[in-house]
C-alpha positions as CSV (number, residue, x, y, z in Angstrom):
1,X,-85.6,80.3,38.0
2,X,-88.3,78.7,36.6
3,X,-87.9,75.0,34.8
4,X,-86.7,75.7,31.5
5,X,-85.9,74.1,28.2
6,X,-83.6,71.3,29.8
7,X,-86.4,69.8,31.9
8,X,-88.8,70.1,28.9
9,X,-86.2,68.4,27.1
10,X,-85.9,66.1,29.3
11,X,-89.7,65.7,29.5
12,X,-89.7,65.1,25.7
13,X,-87.4,62.1,26.0
14,X,-89.6,60.8,28.9
15,X,-92.7,60.8,26.0
16,X,-94.3,64.1,27.3
17,X,-97.0,62.6,29.3
18,X,-97.6,61.1,32.5
19,X,-98.1,57.5,32.9
20,X,-101.4,56.6,34.4
21,X,-101.7,55.4,38.2
22,X,-103.8,52.7,36.9
23,X,-102.6,50.3,34.2
24,X,-104.4,47.9,32.7
25,X,-102.3,44.3,32.8
26,X,-101.1,42.6,29.6
27,X,-100.1,39.1,29.7
28,X,-97.7,37.1,27.3
29,X,-97.6,33.2,26.9
30,X,-94.5,32.0,25.3
31,X,-94.6,28.4,24.1
32,X,-91.0,27.5,23.5
33,X,-89.0,24.3,22.8
34,X,-87.8,23.9,25.9
35,X,-89.7,26.1,28.4
36,X,-93.2,27.3,28.6
37,X,-93.4,31.0,30.5
38,X,-96.2,33.1,31.5
39,X,-95.1,36.9,32.1
40,X,-97.9,39.4,33.3
41,X,-96.6,43.1,32.6
42,X,-97.9,46.2,34.4
43,X,-99.2,47.8,31.1
44,X,-98.4,49.1,27.9
45,X,-95.5,51.2,28.7
46,X,-91.9,51.8,27.7
47,X,-90.3,50.2,30.7
48,X,-92.8,47.8,32.1
49,X,-92.6,46.0,35.3
50,X,-93.7,42.2,35.3
51,X,-96.3,41.8,37.7
52,X,-95.7,37.8,37.5
53,X,-93.3,35.6,35.7
54,X,-93.8,31.8,35.8
55,X,-91.7,29.3,33.9
56,X,-92.3,25.6,33.6
57,X,-89.4,23.5,31.7
58,X,-91.5,20.9,29.6
59,X,-89.0,20.1,27.1
60,X,-91.6,20.0,24.1
61,X,-88.9,20.1,21.3
62,X,-86.6,17.3,23.3
63,X,-87.6,14.6,20.4
64,X,-89.0,16.6,17.3
65,X,-85.8,16.4,15.2
66,X,-85.3,12.6,15.4
67,X,-89.1,11.5,15.5
68,X,-90.9,14.7,13.9
69,X,-93.4,14.9,16.8
70,X,-93.7,16.5,20.3
71,X,-93.4,14.3,22.9
72,X,-96.5,12.7,25.1
73,X,-95.1,13.7,28.4
74,X,-93.8,17.2,27.3
75,X,-97.1,18.0,25.9
76,X,-99.2,16.9,29.0
77,X,-96.7,18.9,31.2
78,X,-97.2,22.4,29.0
79,X,-101.2,21.6,29.1
80,X,-101.2,21.6,33.0
81,X,-99.1,24.9,32.8
82,X,-101.5,26.7,30.4
83,X,-104.3,25.4,32.4
84,X,-102.6,27.2,35.5
85,X,-101.5,30.6,33.5
86,X,-105.3,31.0,32.3
87,X,-106.2,31.0,35.9
88,X,-103.4,33.3,37.0
89,X,-104.3,35.3,34.2
90,X,-108.0,35.5,35.5
91,X,-106.9,36.4,38.9
92,X,-104.7,39.5,37.8
93,X,-107.6,40.3,35.9
94,X,-105.6,40.3,32.6
95,X,-108.0,41.4,29.7
96,X,-105.2,41.3,27.2
97,X,-103.5,37.9,26.8
98,X,-101.2,37.0,24.0
99,X,-99.8,33.5,23.4
100,X,-97.2,32.4,20.8
101,X,-95.3,29.1,19.9
102,X,-91.9,28.6,18.7
103,X,-89.8,26.2,16.6
104,X,-90.8,23.1,18.3
105,X,-94.3,23.3,17.4
106,X,-93.8,24.8,14.0
107,X,-92.0,21.9,13.0
108,X,-93.7,19.1,14.5
109,X,-96.2,17.0,12.5
110,X,-98.4,17.1,15.5
111,X,-98.1,20.5,16.3
112,X,-101.8,21.6,14.8
113,X,-103.2,19.1,17.2
114,X,-101.4,20.0,20.0
115,X,-102.0,23.8,19.3
116,X,-106.1,22.8,19.6
117,X,-105.8,21.7,22.9
118,X,-103.4,24.3,24.0
119,X,-106.0,27.0,23.0
120,X,-108.6,25.3,24.9
121,X,-106.3,25.2,27.9
122,X,-105.2,29.0,28.0
123,X,-108.5,30.6,26.5
124,X,-106.5,32.5,23.7
125,X,-105.6,32.0,20.2
126,X,-101.7,30.8,19.9
127,X,-99.8,32.4,17.0
128,X,-97.0,29.8,15.6
129,X,-94.2,32.5,14.9
130,X,-92.4,31.8,11.6
131,X,-88.4,32.1,12.1
132,X,-88.4,35.2,10.7
133,X,-91.5,36.5,12.5
134,X,-89.4,35.2,15.9
135,X,-86.2,37.1,14.9
136,X,-87.9,40.1,14.6
137,X,-89.8,40.1,17.1
138,X,-86.2,39.2,19.2
139,X,-85.2,42.6,17.7
140,X,-87.8,44.3,19.0
141,X,-87.0,43.0,22.4
142,X,-83.4,44.6,22.2
143,X,-85.1,47.8,21.3
144,X,-87.0,47.7,24.1
145,X,-84.4,46.9,26.7
146,X,-81.6,49.0,25.2
147,X,-81.1,52.7,23.9
148,X,-80.5,52.9,20.0
149,X,-79.2,49.4,19.8
150,X,-77.2,48.7,16.7
151,X,-75.4,45.3,16.3
152,X,-76.4,41.6,15.5
153,X,-79.1,39.9,18.2
154,X,-79.1,36.0,18.5
155,X,-81.9,34.4,20.2
156,X,-81.1,30.8,21.2
157,X,-84.0,28.4,22.1
158,X,-84.7,24.6,22.5
159,X,-85.2,24.2,18.7
160,X,-83.7,27.0,16.9
161,X,-81.5,29.9,16.7
162,X,-82.7,33.1,15.3
163,X,-79.8,36.0,14.1
164,X,-80.9,39.4,12.6
165,X,-78.8,42.3,12.2
166,X,-80.4,45.5,14.1
167,X,-79.4,48.7,12.3
168,X,-80.8,51.8,14.1
169,X,-84.3,52.0,13.6
170,X,-84.1,49.0,10.5
171,X,-84.3,45.5,10.9
172,X,-82.0,43.9,8.4
173,X,-81.1,40.3,7.3
174,X,-82.7,37.8,9.2
175,X,-82.4,34.1,9.3
176,X,-83.5,31.0,11.7
177,X,-81.2,27.6,12.0
178,X,-81.7,24.5,13.3
179,X,-79.1,24.8,15.7
180,X,-81.4,25.0,19.7
181,X,-80.1,23.1,22.6
182,X,-82.5,20.2,22.7
183,X,-82.6,19.7,19.0
184,X,-78.9,19.0,19.0
185,X,-78.9,16.9,21.7
186,X,-81.6,14.9,20.1
187,X,-79.7,15.1,16.5
188,X,-76.3,14.0,17.5
189,X,-77.4,11.5,20.4
190,X,-75.4,13.8,22.7
191,X,-72.2,13.5,21.4
192,X,-70.9,17.2,21.5
193,X,-68.4,17.0,18.7
194,X,-70.8,16.2,16.1
195,X,-72.8,19.3,17.3
196,X,-69.9,21.4,16.5
197,X,-69.8,20.2,13.3
198,X,-73.6,20.7,12.9
199,X,-73.1,24.1,14.1
200,X,-70.3,25.1,11.6
201,X,-71.7,23.9,8.6
202,X,-74.9,26.0,9.2
203,X,-73.2,29.3,10.1
204,X,-70.7,28.7,7.2
205,X,-73.7,29.4,4.7
206,X,-74.4,32.8,6.0
207,X,-72.2,35.3,4.0
208,X,-73.8,38.6,5.9
209,X,-72.4,37.2,9.1
210,X,-69.3,39.5,8.0
211,X,-71.5,42.7,8.6
212,X,-71.5,42.0,12.7
213,X,-67.6,42.5,12.8
214,X,-66.7,45.1,15.3
215,X,-70.5,45.8,16.3
216,X,-72.1,44.5,19.9
217,X,-73.7,41.0,19.8
218,X,-77.1,40.9,21.8
219,X,-77.4,37.4,23.3
220,X,-81.1,36.3,24.2
221,X,-82.5,33.0,25.3
222,X,-82.6,31.2,28.5
223,X,-79.4,28.9,28.0
224,X,-77.3,31.9,27.2
225,X,-78.6,33.8,30.2
226,X,-77.6,30.5,32.3
227,X,-74.3,30.8,30.7
228,X,-73.8,34.3,31.5
229,X,-74.8,33.7,35.3
230,X,-72.2,31.0,35.5
231,X,-69.8,33.1,34.2
232,X,-70.8,35.8,36.7
233,X,-70.1,33.3,39.7
234,X,-66.9,32.3,38.3
235,X,-65.6,36.0,37.7
236,X,-67.0,37.0,41.1
237,X,-69.1,40.0,39.3
238,X,-70.3,42.5,42.0
239,X,-73.6,42.6,40.6
240,X,-76.6,40.1,39.8
241,X,-78.2,41.7,37.2
242,X,-78.5,40.1,33.8
243,X,-79.7,42.8,31.5
244,X,-77.0,44.4,30.0
245,X,-73.9,42.2,31.2
246,X,-71.2,42.5,28.9
247,X,-68.3,40.2,28.2
248,X,-65.3,40.8,25.8
249,X,-65.6,38.6,22.8
250,X,-62.5,36.9,23.3
251,X,-63.3,36.1,27.0
252,X,-66.7,34.7,26.0
253,X,-65.3,32.2,23.2
254,X,-62.6,31.0,26.0
255,X,-65.3,30.7,28.4
256,X,-67.6,29.0,26.0
257,X,-65.0,26.5,24.8
258,X,-64.3,25.7,28.6
259,X,-68.3,24.8,29.1
260,X,-68.2,22.8,26.1
261,X,-65.3,20.9,27.0
262,X,-66.1,20.1,30.6
263,X,-66.8,16.5,30.8
264,X,-69.3,16.5,33.8
265,X,-71.2,20.1,34.1
266,X,-71.9,19.3,37.5
267,X,-68.1,20.0,38.2
268,X,-68.3,23.6,37.1
269,X,-67.8,26.5,40.0
270,X,-71.1,28.2,40.2
271,X,-73.2,25.3,38.5
272,X,-75.5,25.4,41.5
273,X,-76.7,28.7,40.4
274,X,-77.9,27.2,36.8
275,X,-81.6,25.1,37.2
276,X,-80.8,21.5,37.0
277,X,-83.4,21.4,33.9
278,X,-80.9,23.8,32.1
279,X,-77.7,21.9,32.7
280,X,-78.1,19.6,30.1
281,X,-78.6,22.1,27.5
282,X,-75.3,24.5,28.4
283,X,-72.6,22.7,26.8
284,X,-74.8,22.6,23.6
285,X,-75.7,26.8,23.9
286,X,-72.0,27.3,24.9
287,X,-70.6,25.6,21.7
288,X,-73.5,27.4,19.5
289,X,-72.2,30.7,21.1
290,X,-68.5,30.0,20.8
291,X,-68.9,29.4,17.1
292,X,-71.1,31.9,16.3
293,X,-68.6,34.5,17.9
294,X,-65.6,33.2,15.8
295,X,-67.7,33.9,12.5
296,X,-69.3,37.2,13.7
297,X,-66.2,38.6,15.2
298,X,-68.2,41.3,17.6
299,X,-66.8,44.1,19.6
300,X,-68.7,42.1,22.7
301,X,-71.3,40.2,24.0
302,X,-74.3,41.8,25.7
303,X,-77.0,39.8,27.6
304,X,-80.3,40.5,27.3
305,X,-83.3,39.7,29.4
306,X,-85.4,41.2,26.9
307,X,-86.6,38.8,24.0
308,X,-89.3,37.8,22.0
309,X,-92.0,38.1,24.7
310,X,-90.7,41.7,25.3
311,X,-90.7,42.5,21.7
312,X,-94.2,41.3,21.3
313,X,-95.1,43.9,24.2
314,X,-93.1,46.7,22.2
315,X,-94.8,46.0,19.1
316,X,-98.3,46.7,21.0
317,X,-97.1,50.1,22.2
318,X,-98.3,53.0,20.9
319,X,-95.8,55.2,18.8
320,X,-95.4,58.2,21.9
321,X,-94.6,55.2,24.3
322,X,-91.8,53.5,21.7
323,X,-90.0,56.8,21.3
324,X,-89.4,57.2,25.0
325,X,-86.1,56.8,26.4
326,X,-86.4,53.5,28.4
327,X,-83.8,54.5,31.4
328,X,-85.5,57.9,32.1
329,X,-89.0,56.4,31.8
330,X,-88.1,53.9,34.4
331,X,-86.4,56.7,36.5
332,X,-89.3,58.8,36.4
333,X,-91.8,56.1,37.5
334,X,-89.2,54.9,40.0
335,X,-89.8,58.5,41.4
336,X,-93.0,58.7,41.4
337,X,-93.3,55.7,43.6
338,X,-90.5,56.0,45.8
339,X,-89.6,60.0,46.2
340,X,-91.2,62.7,48.1
341,X,-91.8,64.5,44.8
342,X,-91.6,63.8,41.0
343,X,-91.7,67.6,40.4
344,X,-88.5,68.1,42.6
345,X,-86.7,65.5,40.9
346,X,-87.4,67.0,37.5
347,X,-86.4,70.5,39.0
348,X,-83.0,69.0,40.0
349,X,-82.3,68.0,36.5
350,X,-82.6,71.6,35.3
351,X,-80.8,72.9,38.5
352,X,-77.4,70.7,38.1
353,X,-77.5,71.6,34.3
354,X,-76.0,74.8,35.6
355,X,-73.1,72.9,37.0
356,X,-72.0,71.6,33.2
357,X,-72.8,75.0,31.3
358,X,-70.2,76.4,29.0
359,X,-68.1,77.8,32.1
360,X,-68.2,74.2,34.0
361,X,-67.6,70.7,33.6
362,X,-67.9,69.4,30.2
363,X,-70.1,66.2,29.6
364,X,-71.3,63.9,26.7
365,X,-75.0,63.5,26.0
366,X,-74.6,59.6,27.5
367,X,-73.4,61.6,30.7
368,X,-76.1,64.1,30.6
369,X,-78.6,61.5,30.4
370,X,-77.2,59.8,33.4
371,X,-77.2,62.7,35.5
372,X,-80.6,63.3,34.7
373,X,-81.2,59.8,35.8
374,X,-79.6,60.2,39.0
375,X,-81.6,63.4,39.7
376,X,-85.1,61.5,39.1
377,X,-84.1,58.6,41.7
378,X,-82.0,61.1,44.1
379,X,-84.6,60.5,46.9
380,X,-85.9,57.3,46.5
381,X,-84.0,56.1,49.7
382,X,-85.8,58.9,52.0
383,X,-87.9,56.3,54.1
384,X,-84.8,54.5,54.7
385,X,-82.9,54.7,58.4
386,X,-80.4,57.7,57.7
387,X,-77.4,55.6,59.1
388,X,-77.9,53.1,56.0
389,X,-79.8,55.6,53.1
390,X,-76.4,55.5,51.3
391,X,-75.5,51.5,51.1
392,X,-79.2,50.6,50.5
393,X,-80.0,53.3,47.9
394,X,-76.3,51.9,46.3
395,X,-77.5,48.4,46.2
396,X,-81.4,49.0,45.0
397,X,-80.4,51.3,42.2
398,X,-77.5,48.9,40.9
399,X,-80.0,46.2,41.3
400,X,-82.8,47.7,40.0
401,X,-85.2,46.4,37.0
402,X,-84.0,49.2,34.6
403,X,-82.8,49.0,31.0
404,X,-81.4,51.3,28.7
405,X,-78.3,51.4,31.1
406,X,-74.7,49.5,30.6
407,X,-73.6,48.2,34.0
408,X,-71.1,51.1,34.7
409,X,-73.7,53.5,34.3
410,X,-75.8,51.4,36.8
411,X,-73.0,51.5,39.1
412,X,-72.7,55.6,38.2
413,X,-76.1,56.0,39.4
414,X,-76.1,54.0,42.4
415,X,-72.6,55.5,43.6
416,X,-74.3,59.2,43.0
417,X,-77.1,58.6,45.1
418,X,-74.7,56.9,47.9
419,X,-72.4,60.2,47.8
420,X,-75.6,61.8,47.9
421,X,-76.5,60.5,51.4
422,X,-73.0,59.6,52.7
423,X,-71.5,63.1,52.9
424,X,-67.9,63.4,54.1
425,X,-67.5,59.9,54.9
426,X,-68.8,59.2,51.0
427,X,-65.9,61.5,49.7
428,X,-63.3,58.6,49.6
429,X,-64.0,55.1,48.6
430,X,-63.8,53.3,52.0
431,X,-66.3,50.7,52.7
432,X,-67.5,50.6,48.9
433,X,-66.9,47.3,47.2
434,X,-63.7,47.2,45.4
435,X,-65.2,45.0,42.8
436,X,-67.6,47.4,42.2
437,X,-65.3,50.3,42.0
438,X,-63.1,48.7,39.3
439,X,-66.1,48.6,36.8
440,X,-66.0,52.4,36.3
441,X,-63.3,54.7,35.3
442,X,-62.2,57.9,37.2
443,X,-64.0,60.0,35.1
444,X,-67.2,58.3,36.0
445,X,-66.2,58.0,39.8
446,X,-65.3,61.6,39.9
447,X,-68.9,62.5,38.4
448,X,-70.8,60.6,40.9
449,X,-69.0,62.5,43.5
450,X,-69.8,65.9,41.8
451,X,-73.2,65.0,41.2
452,X,-74.0,63.2,44.7
453,X,-72.6,66.3,45.8
454,X,-74.8,68.6,44.1
455,X,-77.6,66.8,45.1
456,X,-76.9,66.6,48.7
457,X,-76.6,70.4,48.8
458,X,-79.8,71.0,46.7
459,X,-81.9,68.7,49.1
460,X,-80.8,70.5,51.9
461,X,-81.8,73.8,50.5
462,X,-85.2,72.4,49.4
463,X,-85.9,69.6,51.9
464,X,-86.8,67.5,48.8
465,X,-90.0,69.7,48.1
466,X,-90.6,71.4,44.7
467,X,-90.9,75.1,44.0
468,X,-87.6,76.1,46.1
469,X,-84.8,75.0,44.3
470,X,-85.8,76.3,40.9
471,X,-85.5,79.8,42.4
472,X,-81.9,79.6,43.3
473,X,-79.0,80.0,40.8
474,X,-75.6,78.2,40.3
475,X,-73.0,80.4,38.6
476,X,-69.2,80.1,38.5
477,X,-66.9,83.4,38.9
478,X,-63.2,82.7,38.9
479,X,-62.2,80.1,41.2
480,X,-65.7,80.5,43.0
481,X,-69.0,78.7,42.7
482,X,-71.6,80.8,44.1
483,X,-75.3,80.1,45.1
484,X,-77.8,82.5,44.5
485,X,-80.3,82.3,47.3
486,X,-83.7,85.1,47.0
487,X,-84.6,86.7,49.7
488,X,-87.9,85.0,50.5
489,X,-85.6,82.0,51.1
490,X,-82.6,83.3,52.9
491,X,-83.4,81.6,56.2
492,X,-82.8,78.5,54.8
493,X,-79.3,79.6,54.9
494,X,-77.4,77.7,57.6
495,X,-74.1,75.9,58.9
496,X,-75.1,72.6,57.3
497,X,-76.3,73.8,54.1
498,X,-72.6,76.0,53.7
499,X,-70.8,72.8,54.8
500,X,-72.5,70.8,52.1
501,X,-72.1,73.5,49.2
502,X,-68.4,74.2,50.5
503,X,-67.9,70.3,49.7
504,X,-69.5,70.3,46.4
505,X,-67.2,73.3,45.6
506,X,-64.3,71.6,46.6
507,X,-64.8,68.5,44.2
508,X,-65.0,71.1,41.7
509,X,-61.8,72.8,43.0
510,X,-63.5,75.7,43.6
511,X,-64.6,77.9,46.7
512,X,-68.0,78.1,47.7
513,X,-69.8,80.9,48.6
514,X,-73.5,81.9,49.2
515,X,-75.0,85.1,48.5
516,X,-78.6,86.5,49.5
517,X,-80.3,88.6,46.7
518,X,-83.8,90.7,46.9
């Protein structure tokens, strides 16, 4: 059996092109109202890996609301950070360096004078983003990090809140509001009850928020990510990945209200996981999210590490990269770097398709996508000691820097590769974290066992090398699952392969049979 239309289809989702081995790094400097950050990405690709990421909490927007000016000390801290960022970019040989500034700089009377100094410090022109432009880039960041997002996105900074309606490929209504954490602290003199009134007054003016009802809300920004981290700590969440972390709307409102009403932030359980410089703005970020969710009534809150910076990078991608599937793009590169053969990983996608044909197990398009992703990363643990491949692959995949997948999907991928390595001892759930298992349903757990069992048998046939598995065939006949080996590969048959294939058949409720044909 040769690689057929399914692998061709997969390659089309991946973009039909191979990522070059040498990419040209791209750097983005984000001069925000609270933090100043440099992120250097490996290149202009669909699922980029940051090569460098540094943040300095300068507080540029701390006094803009009351004085109309950037503070002298924050300006000096920012200039020092930008001077270092320029040197870092030089060391990393960054030829494309983009820089932008947001609410604090665009609103401050001394913003133009600051920009003149800042451009000399970082060595590049700095774009002062309008509120609309900032909202649009935040939406593009959501597109970078999620597969076909459809909902509202909100980006909370120190000086402003940007809201935008993402409808498929269209960007709809957008607005910027003076509801940043530092601005609220400055404007109210630290009186949080007054900040609640200000937030309500601003949000009540927006008549199109009703369009967010029942749709996801994507939360962007450092303060909201800090809130999510605190929520993870308090709920003992089993993963430590922010991207795609999802909270039910009612739970998010209750948690935000708890944080807002807490008199001493330092007393909150898990607060040590939040940077000290972030803690002051935390109650204000909580109140803005709480009041927004009450107005918006979304289906859930999904936290994103992708925002304006990633949106800017996404806007620089050529069309063929933007159109790639973010999850499969990441898994393809992961396989290229960590597996014995990317070609073999692609063959596995085609080979496992046979288990899910019209006579086999039904699957949704999303389940098929996750199965193909599992095939791509099935061999990333081959260098690990055999006794630990299952556990280490599970941890590595569940916490990988992938996007385009929710947390149950991450857990499915990790468990699939765990079962691919764990074998008989992996047919149960002993030794697996209970909180991890609680995050996926029975259907996904069973599919993880099936796909893991198929990968385990396949690797025993091919030894992880291309050009073998695609010459074998899987078929159903009555209560049997039949593996057909061509005569030239007959010597690969053996006791261990039969045990693995019988285990796969058993998970499917079938009897396994291996046949040799001329």
